[in-house]
C-alpha positions in Angstrom: -63.1 -25.3 -26.9 -60.6 -27.7 -28.4 -59.0 -31.0 -27.4 -55.5 -30.7 -28.7 -55.9 -33.5 -31.3 -54.9 -32.2 -34.7 -57.4 -33.0 -37.4 -55.5 -31.6 -40.4 -52.3 -29.9 -41.4 -53.1 -26.9 -43.6 -50.9 -24.7 -45.7 -50.9 -20.9 -45.6 -51.9 -19.9 -49.2 -52.0 -16.1 -48.9 -51.4 -13.3 -46.4 -52.7 -9.7 -46.6 -51.5 -7.2 -44.1 -53.8 -4.7 -42.4 -53.3 -1.9 -39.8 -52.2 -3.9 -36.8 -53.8 -7.0 -38.2 -53.4 -9.5 -41.0 -55.7 -11.9 -42.9 -54.4 -15.4 -43.8 -55.9 -17.8 -46.3 -55.3 -21.4 -45.5 -55.7 -24.4 -47.7 -56.9 -27.6 -45.9 -57.0 -31.3 -47.0 -60.2 -32.6 -48.6 -63.2 -32.7 -46.3 -61.9 -30.4 -43.5 -64.1 -27.5 -44.5 -67.3 -29.6 -44.8 -69.9 -27.7 -42.9 -67.5 -24.9 -42.0 -69.1 -21.5 -42.2 -68.2 -17.8 -41.6 -68.1 -17.1 -37.9 -67.0 -20.6 -36.9 -63.9 -21.2 -34.7 -60.9 -23.1 -35.8 -57.6 -23.7 -33.8 -54.7 -22.8 -36.0 -51.3 -23.8 -34.4 -53.1 -23.5 -31.1 -54.7 -20.1 -31.6 -58.5 -19.9 -31.7 -59.4 -18.0 -34.9 -62.7 -17.1 -36.5 -63.6 -17.9 -40.1 -63.7 -14.4 -41.6 -65.5 -15.2 -44.9 -67.5 -18.1 -46.4 -65.0 -20.9 -47.2 -64.3 -21.4 -50.9 -63.7 -25.1 -51.5 -61.1 -26.2 -49.0 -59.7 -22.7 -48.4 -60.8 -20.6 -45.5 -59.7 -17.1 -44.4 -59.0 -15.9 -40.9 -58.2 -12.4 -39.4 -55.4 -12.1 -36.9 -55.9 -9.1 -34.5 -53.1 -7.4 -32.6 -53.3 -9.5 -29.4 -52.9 -12.7 -31.5 -50.0 -11.2 -33.4 -48.3 -10.2 -30.2 -48.7 -13.5 -28.3 -48.5 -16.1 -31.0 -46.0 -17.2 -33.7 -48.6 -16.5 -36.4 -47.2 -13.0 -36.7 -44.1 -14.5 -38.3 -46.0 -17.0 -40.5 -45.3 -17.1 -44.2 -46.9 -18.4 -47.4 -46.3 -22.1 -47.6 -46.0 -22.7 -43.9 -47.7 -25.8 -42.5 -50.1 -25.2 -39.6 -52.0 -27.6 -37.3 -55.7 -27.3 -37.5 -58.6 -28.5 -35.3 -62.3 -27.7 -35.6 -64.1 -26.6 -32.4 -65.3 -29.4 -30.2 -68.8 -30.7 -30.8 -71.1 -32.0 -28.0 -70.6 -35.6 -27.4 -67.3 -35.8 -29.2 -64.4 -37.8 -27.8 -61.8 -35.8 -25.9 -58.6 -37.6 -26.9 -56.2 -34.9 -25.5 -57.2 -32.3 -22.9 -59.4 -29.3 -22.8 -57.9 -26.3 -24.6 -59.2 -22.7 -24.9 -57.2 -21.8 -28.0 -55.6 -18.9 -26.1 -51.8 -18.8 -26.5 -50.1 -18.0 -23.2 -46.4 -18.1 -24.1 -43.9 -19.1 -26.9 -41.5 -22.0 -26.4 -38.3 -22.5 -28.4 -36.9 -25.8 -29.6 -33.5 -26.3 -28.1 -32.8 -29.9 -29.1 -34.3 -32.7 -31.1 -33.4 -36.3 -30.5 -34.5 -39.3 -32.6 -35.1 -42.5 -30.8 -36.3 -45.1 -33.4 -39.5 -43.9 -34.8 -40.1 -41.5 -31.9 -38.8 -38.0 -31.5 -37.9 -36.1 -28.3 -38.0 -32.3 -28.4 -36.4 -30.2 -25.6 -37.9 -26.7 -25.5 -36.9 -23.7 -23.5 -40.0 -22.0 -21.9 -40.4 -18.5 -20.3 -39.9 -18.3 -16.5 -43.6 -17.3 -16.1 -44.8 -20.6 -17.5 -42.6 -22.9 -15.4 -44.9 -22.6 -12.3 -47.7 -24.3 -14.2 -45.7 -27.1 -15.8 -44.9 -30.4 -14.2 -43.6 -33.8 -15.3 -46.5 -36.0 -16.4 -48.7 -32.9 -16.7 -50.2 -31.6 -19.9 -49.1 -28.8 -22.2 -50.3 -27.8 -25.7 -47.6 -27.0 -28.3 -48.9 -25.5 -31.6 -52.3 -26.8 -30.6 -51.1 -30.4 -30.0 -51.9 -31.9 -26.6 -48.8 -33.5 -25.2 -47.6 -35.0 -21.9 -44.5 -33.4 -20.4 -41.9 -36.2 -20.1 -39.3 -34.3 -18.2 -38.7 -30.8 -16.9 -35.8 -28.8 -15.4 -37.3 -25.6 -13.8 -33.8 -24.3 -12.9 -32.6 -24.6 -16.5 -35.9 -23.6 -17.9 -36.7 -26.4 -20.2 -39.3 -29.2 -20.8 -39.1 -32.3 -22.9 -42.0 -33.9 -24.9 -42.0 -37.1 -26.9 -43.7 -37.5 -30.3 -44.9 -40.9 -31.3 -45.1 -41.9 -35.0 -48.8 -40.9 -35.2 -48.1 -37.4 -33.8 -45.2 -37.0 -36.2 -47.5 -38.1 -39.1 -50.6 -36.0 -38.2 -49.0 -32.7 -37.1 -46.3 -30.3 -38.1 -44.2 -30.9 -34.9 -42.0 -33.5 -36.4 -40.4 -31.0 -38.8 -39.5 -28.5 -36.1 -35.8 -27.8 -35.8 -33.7 -26.1 -33.1 -34.6 -22.4 -33.0 -38.2 -22.8 -34.1 -40.8 -21.1 -31.9 -44.0 -22.9 -30.9 -47.2 -21.6 -29.3 -47.6 -22.8 -25.7 -51.0 -23.0 -23.9 -50.8 -24.1 -20.3 -53.4 -26.4 -18.8 -56.2 -24.2 -17.3 -57.1 -26.4 -14.3 -53.4 -26.4 -13.3 -53.2 -22.6 -13.7 -56.3 -22.0 -11.6 -55.0 -24.3 -8.8 -51.5 -22.8 -8.7 -52.8 -19.2 -8.8 -55.4 -19.8 -6.2 -52.9 -21.4 -3.8 -50.4 -18.6 -4.4 -53.0 -15.9 -3.8 -54.1 -17.7 -0.6 -50.6 -17.9 0.7 -49.9 -14.3 -0.2 -53.0 -13.2 1.7 -52.0 -15.2 4.7 -48.5 -13.9 4.7 -49.7 -10.3 4.2 -51.7 -10.6 7.4 -48.8 -12.1 9.3 -46.1 -9.7 8.2 -46.9 -6.9 10.7 -46.4 -9.5 13.5 -43.4 -11.2 12.0 -41.4 -8.1 10.9 -40.2 -7.1 14.4 -39.2 -10.7 15.2 -37.4 -11.0 11.8 -35.4 -7.9 12.6 -34.3 -9.4 15.8 -33.3 -12.7 14.3 -31.6 -11.3 11.2 -28.1 -11.1 12.6 -28.2 -14.7 13.8 -29.5 -15.9 10.4 -26.7 -14.2 8.4 -24.1 -16.7 7.1 -20.8 -16.6 9.0 -19.0 -15.5 5.8 -21.1 -12.4 5.7 -20.6 -11.6 9.4 -16.8 -12.1 9.4 -15.9 -8.8 7.7 -17.8 -6.8 10.2 -16.0 -8.6 13.1 -12.6 -8.0 11.5 -13.2 -4.3 11.2 -13.5 -3.8 14.9 
């Protein structure tokens, strides 16, 4: 479990390709790997990865399996890329962001960036499947960073988030340009609530449909817009 508060920005030092997998070696700032051991979990750009070998100094290696390569942007990562890193949450630690699983749900694409003094506004297009879980003033995680959605247009398919100076300093998000893809994890409590309500409504409607169908057939002609009924009348 993670909180969406980036603890370090690492750099990809090496990549070795496997069969439907890849191993990445990442260099971290001094102190990040203190106490880190093989088998521990680290969030890398929002994807929960397992330390694949004993760290050497401030370098740790991680294996990316096929599901991670398919769902996240890490499949396109290159040597030298900056990545946001967060160690797994410890008992009693402060949760400064919101609870994250480290499972990437979708990818968002930067459409626009707008500077406003020291702050930065990013507008991102998001897949249609994600929009039902996103709301203004709600949470979203982008490349592992917990952010509040400042604005959203579900018809146009975009969200906006603002980066304060500290977020720009402590993460890689401030360097993102239009066209860049970011890992998006939706907030789990919101997902559970939305999906539960949708399933409940679908169950209710499924039970009512046998009763409603005959009545809907009777009402259909009256419900059709006049523009659609007019050609039929003219043909008589």
